[in-house]
C-alpha positions in Angstrom: 12.6 31.4 -10.4 16.0 32.9 -9.9 18.5 30.7 -11.8 21.3 31.0 -9.2 19.0 29.7 -6.5 18.0 26.8 -8.7 21.6 25.9 -9.4 22.6 26.3 -5.7 19.6 24.2 -4.6 20.9 21.4 -6.9 24.5 21.8 -5.5 25.8 22.9 -8.9 29.0 24.9 -9.0 28.8 28.0 -11.1 30.3 31.4 -11.5 28.3 34.6 -11.9 29.9 37.0 -14.4 29.0 40.7 -14.5 29.3 42.5 -17.9 28.2 45.7 -19.6 24.6 45.5 -20.8 24.5 43.7 -24.2 21.6 42.1 -26.1 23.0 39.2 -28.1 24.9 36.1 -27.3 27.8 37.1 -29.5 28.1 40.4 -27.6 28.1 38.5 -24.3 31.1 36.5 -25.7 32.9 39.7 -26.7 32.1 41.4 -23.4 33.4 38.5 -21.3 36.3 37.6 -23.7 35.0 34.1 -24.1 35.0 32.1 -27.3 31.5 32.4 -29.0 31.3 28.6 -29.3 31.2 28.4 -25.5 28.3 30.9 -25.1 25.0 29.2 -25.2 22.0 31.0 -26.7 18.5 29.8 -26.1 16.0 30.2 -29.0 12.3 29.5 -28.5 10.8 27.4 -31.3 7.1 26.8 -32.1 5.5 23.8 -33.7 2.0 22.4 -33.9 2.7 20.3 -30.9 3.9 23.3 -28.8 7.1 25.1 -27.9 10.6 23.8 -27.4 13.8 25.6 -26.3 16.8 25.2 -28.7 20.2 25.8 -27.2 23.2 26.4 -29.5 26.5 28.2 -29.6 26.4 32.0 -30.1 28.3 31.6 -33.3 25.6 29.5 -34.9 22.0 29.9 -36.1 19.1 27.4 -36.0 18.4 25.3 -39.1 14.6 25.1 -38.7 14.2 22.1 -41.0 16.8 20.1 -39.1 15.4 21.2 -35.7 12.0 20.0 -36.8 13.5 16.6 -37.6 15.3 16.5 -34.3 12.1 17.3 -32.5 9.9 15.0 -34.6 7.8 18.0 -35.7 6.6 18.5 -39.2 7.2 22.3 -39.2 9.1 24.5 -36.8 9.2 28.3 -36.6 10.9 30.8 -34.4 8.6 32.1 -31.8 8.1 35.9 -31.7 9.2 38.2 -28.9 5.7 38.4 -27.3 5.6 34.6 -27.0 9.1 34.6 -25.5 8.1 37.3 -23.0 4.9 35.4 -22.1 6.6 32.0 -21.5 9.6 33.5 -19.7 8.0 36.2 -17.5 10.9 36.3 -15.0 13.5 37.1 -17.7 14.3 40.4 -19.2 13.0 40.4 -22.8 15.4 38.2 -24.9 17.5 37.0 -21.9 16.4 33.4 -21.8 18.5 30.8 -19.9 19.1 27.4 -21.5 16.8 25.6 -19.0 13.5 24.9 -20.7 12.6 22.5 -17.9 12.2 25.5 -15.5 9.4 26.6 -17.8 7.9 23.2 -18.5 9.4 23.1 -22.0 11.5 20.4 -23.7 15.1 21.4 -24.4 17.0 20.5 -27.5 20.8 21.2 -27.4 23.0 21.2 -30.4 25.8 18.6 -30.2 28.4 21.2 -31.1 27.9 22.9 -27.7 28.8 19.7 -25.9 32.4 19.7 -26.9 33.7 22.3 -24.5 34.1 21.7 -20.8 32.2 24.9 -19.8 29.3 26.9 -21.1 28.4 30.6 -20.5 24.8 31.9 -20.8 22.7 34.9 -19.9 21.4 34.8 -16.3 17.8 36.1 -17.0 19.0 39.6 -17.7 21.4 41.5 -20.1 24.1 42.4 -17.7 25.0 39.0 -16.0 26.0 35.7 -17.3 26.6 32.3 -15.6 29.5 30.0 -16.3 29.3 26.3 -15.4 30.5 22.9 -16.5 28.6 21.6 -19.5 28.5 18.2 -17.8 26.6 19.7 -14.9 24.2 21.5 -17.2 23.5 18.3 -19.0 23.0 16.3 -15.8 20.6 18.9 -14.5 18.6 19.7 -17.6 18.7 16.4 -19.5 18.3 18.0 -22.9 17.7 16.1 -26.1 20.7 16.3 -28.4 20.4 17.3 -32.0 22.3 18.6 -35.0 20.4 21.7 -35.9 23.0 24.5 -35.6 24.7 26.0 -38.6 27.7 28.4 -38.6 26.6 32.0 -39.1 
């Protein structure tokens, strides 16, 4: 599904941001001159009970042990690129938006991302991003909150 259509259908205000092609959330932040803590990256996690989407600031990395505790899973691992491509077929490889619900996945957001008024994230490709209010994101996605991100 096209993310901008989904947001428009739900009457969510957002801004589409064009930028040079980049392949990491930190590079998105640099290209758009946005603080890295406001750029949300989505990381696919795998556990025995299935997959979950972890959403955290570009400036952080996932603490897998804590993510497991937050998800109630015994062991959590990072999914590989093939798994990501299979579960997000309408996204360019590695350009996953922070909406697990669109792909029937639970979403876990790190509490550190909730402090800023706006978030920016990749729009299913490596040359566009979307900026929207964090409050609107949370109201639409209903993610579980956790404390699994550690500063890189």
